[in-house]
N, C-alpha and C positions, 0 to 999 in steps of 0.2 A: 046162510043167515046174514041179514044186513047188520050194519054197524050198531044201530040202536037196539036191535034184537040181541046182539052179542053182549052189549053192555048191561042189558037188563035180564039176561038169561038166568043169572043166579039169584036175582031178587035181593031183597033187603038183607037176608041172612048171610049171603055171600059177601055183601058189602061190609057188614059188621064183622064177619070172620076175618077179612083182610085188615080191617081197622084194628082188631085185637092183635093180630100178628105184627102189624106195623108199629103199634105202640110199644110192644115188648122189645122189638129190635131197636126202635128209636130210643128207648130208655138207655140202652148200652151206649149208643152214640152220644147221648146227652152227658153221661158220666165222663167219657173221654173228652168231650168238648169243654167241660169245665176246666180241665187243666190248661188247654190252649187259651181260654178266655181270661183266666186268672193271671197267667204269666204275661200275656199281652197287655192286660189292663194296667199292670204295674211297671214292667220294664220295656213295653212295646217291642217284644221279641216274639217271633213265631218259632216256637220250640218244636222243630221238626222231629226231634228225638222222642217226643212225648208218645207218639203212636207205637214206637218200638218198646218203650217202657211198659205200655199196655200189653204188648205181645209177651214180653218177659214175665209179666204178671201172670199170664195164663200158664206159662211153663213152671213158674215158682209154685203156683197153686196146685198144679198137677203133682209136683214133687212132694209137697206137703201132704196132699191127700194119700199118696202112695205110702209115705212114712207112717201115716195113721192107720194104714191097713184098710183103706176105704173099699177095696174090692170085695172084702168079706161082708160089707154092710150095704151093698148095692140095693138089695131087696129088703132092707131093714125097716122100711116104712118112712113116714113123714118125719117123725121125731128125731131119729138118728141122723137123717139127712140134713135137717135144719141145724142140729148141733155141729155136725161136721162142717157145714158151709160157714157157720159163724167163726169157728176156730180157724179154718183155713183162710177166711176172709180177713180176719185180724192179722194173721201172720203174713199173708201176702201183701196186704196194704202197708204194713210196717216196713217190710223189706224193699218194696218198690219206692216207698217214701224216702228211705235212706239212699236208694239208687238215684233218685231225683236230686237229692242234695249233692251227691258225688258228681253228677253231671254238671250241676250248676257251678260247683266250686272249681272243677277242672276245665270246663269248656266255655263258660259264660262269664264268670266273675272277673277273670283277668282282662276280658274284653269289654267291660261295662262302659268304659269311656272311649272306646275305639269307634271309628266310623261304623255306621249301622250295617254295612255289608259284611264286616268281619265276623260278628257273632252269628249272622245268618249263615255264612259258609261253615262256621264251626258247628252250628246246629245240624246242618246237612251231613257233615262228617260224622258227628256222634250218632246220627240215625243209621248210617251204614255200619258203624262199628257195632252197635247194639244188635242190629239185624243179623250180622254175621256171627255174633256170639250165640244168638238163638239158633241159627242154622247148625253151628258146630255142636251145640249142646244136645239138640233133639233131632237133628238131621233135616233133610229137605222135604220129606214127606209129611203129610198130615198125621197127627198123633191122636188116637182116640182119647176122649175125656170121659171119665166114668160118670154114670148116673148117680146122683146123690140121694135120690128117693124115687119111688114109683111115680111116674107122671100121670096122676089121676086126672081124668077129664070131667069137667062139669058142663052141663047143658043149661045155658042161660039164654032164654028167649030164642031157642032154636040154634044158638051159636055154641060151638064146642070151644071151651076155654080151658086150656091146660093149666095144671098147678104150676108148672114151670113159668108160664107167661105171667101168671098172677104174682108169683114171688119175685120175678125179675122186675116187673113194673113197680110193685110196692117197695122193694128194697131200694131201687134207684130213686124213687120219689122221697123216701125217708132220708136217704143220704143227702140229696140235694136240698131238702128242707132244713136239715141240720146245718149244712154249710151256709145257707142263706142267713139263718139265725146267728151263726158264729160270726159271719162278716158284719152283720148289722148291729149285733148287741154286745159283743165282747170287746175288751180293750185291744186285744191283738187284731181283731177284725177291723176296728176303727183305725188302727195304725196302718193296716193294708190300704184302706180307702184313702187315708191321708197321703201315703207314699204314692199312690196312683195319681194323685192330683199334682203334687209338687215335692220333689226330693229335698230341695234345700230348705224350704219352710218346715217340712216334717222334721228334718235334722235339728233345726233351731228350736223346735218345740220339744226336743228330748227323745225323739223316736229313733231307734237304731235301724237305719235304712237297710244295712247289709243283712241283719238278722231277719228283718221283715221280708226281704226278697227271698232269703233262704227258706223261711217258713212257707212262703207261697209255693215254691217249687216242691217242698215236702208234701203239702196238702194236695197239690195238683197230681203229683206222682202217686200218692196214696190212693186217690180216686181212680187213677188209671189202673192200678193193681187190682182194686175191687172190681173194676169193669172187666179186667182180664179173666178173673175167676167166674164172674157171672156169664160172660160170653162163652167160656168153655162149657159151663153147665147147661147153657141154653142150646148151643149149636151142636155139642156132642163131640167136637174135635177141635184141635188147635194146630196151627202151622206157623212157621217163622215169618211168612209174608203177610200175616193178618194185620200186623202193625201198620204197614203201608196202606192197605186197603181200608180198614176201619178208621185209621188215623186221618186219612184224607177226607173221608165223609164227616168225621167228627169236627175237623177244622172247618169244613164247609158249613156244618151246623152252627159253629160259633160265629162265623161271618154272617150267616143267614139271620140268626137271632139278634146279632149286634155284638161284635167282638168287644170283650171287656165287660159284658153284661151277663150276670149269672142266670137270672131267669130267661134271658135271651138264648143262652146256650141250651137250656133245657127245652125251650120251645123249638129251637132249630133242629135239635136231635129228633124230637118226636115227629116233626113235620117231614124230615127226610126219611125216617123209618116208614111212615104212612105212605109217602110218595113211592117208595120202593115197592111196598106190598101191592099198592094199587096198579103200579106199572107192570109188575110181574103178572098180575091177574088179568088186567084189561088191555095190556099193550097189544096182544094179538088181534084184538077187535079192530084196530086201525092199521093192521099190517105190520106191527112191530113185535118182535119176540123179546124174551127176557134179556137178551144181550144188549138191548137198547136202554135198559133201566138206568144205567149210570148217565147216559146222554140226556135222558129225560130229566133226571134229578138236577143235573148241572144246568140244563136249559132253563128250568124254573128258577134256579138260583140267580142266573144272569138276568132274567126278566125282573125279578124282585129288586136286585141291586141297581138296575138301570133306573127304576122309579124311586127307589129308596136306598141310596148308596150306604147309609149307616146301618142297614139291617132293620129288621122288624121292630126291635126294642132299643136299638142303639141311639145314643145321643151325641150330638156334635160337641166335642170338647177341644180346648186348645192343646197343641202339642207341647210336651215337656221339653224344656231346654236341655 
């Protein structure tokens, strides 16, 4: 079969099927990317530990589900599954949010006025520490994550759409919409935007800069924890290395969309998820296997940044002193 025949062999339905798969996985990347973009937008720090907070969020969610006896309710239907995921989501998000505050207070706050290389190295160190905590806690092998409900399949225009994919996408969109409204409409959100523009002026206007930065870490880590639970429920297993793998793609999503831009993080995550799905499906048509997916994703990122260095939705802003 020639290349064109291979690309068109599945028709529109296969294309749409991969689009659905990509949007579901990309939604998870978007949630993680929000933490990167929020922290960078305010303190101009790449928080490399963020991906590992996401990983620990999966482990915390798994522990909470086990405590609630989730294994006895695996086949309990949609209602019990949604109730469980909401309780576990809130508990996981709160705990990872507190973990994010701890990381900020221990590893970043003392270095806030140090040369930029110092907090960057500290972030890498915290990443290794959290990753090893995850390995010691749950071991080096992948751990099964329980099904929270029966994954009902819906047939929409000939495309099979799983209930998991719908819930993942809808949950992530709702969370990101709520965050956008919070940042744009609330007093705390306006304080975040002010601090992102100028520390000194914000302080003179009565804004507590330290508390605002801490709140940013809390919200970003809270979203990472939510992403950890959703990832486990969607993929079906969790492993201590997932923070590095998903975190790297989420950081790439933040850069692709425009680091510091909340809608950009969402857009970047969705694009990377779709690129992955299409690469896995159609890569063999041009002589590439699924092992080339990461190379293709990052090649597209490089091309976009060559022509638009600020990312798709990023804006050029002056550096803070």
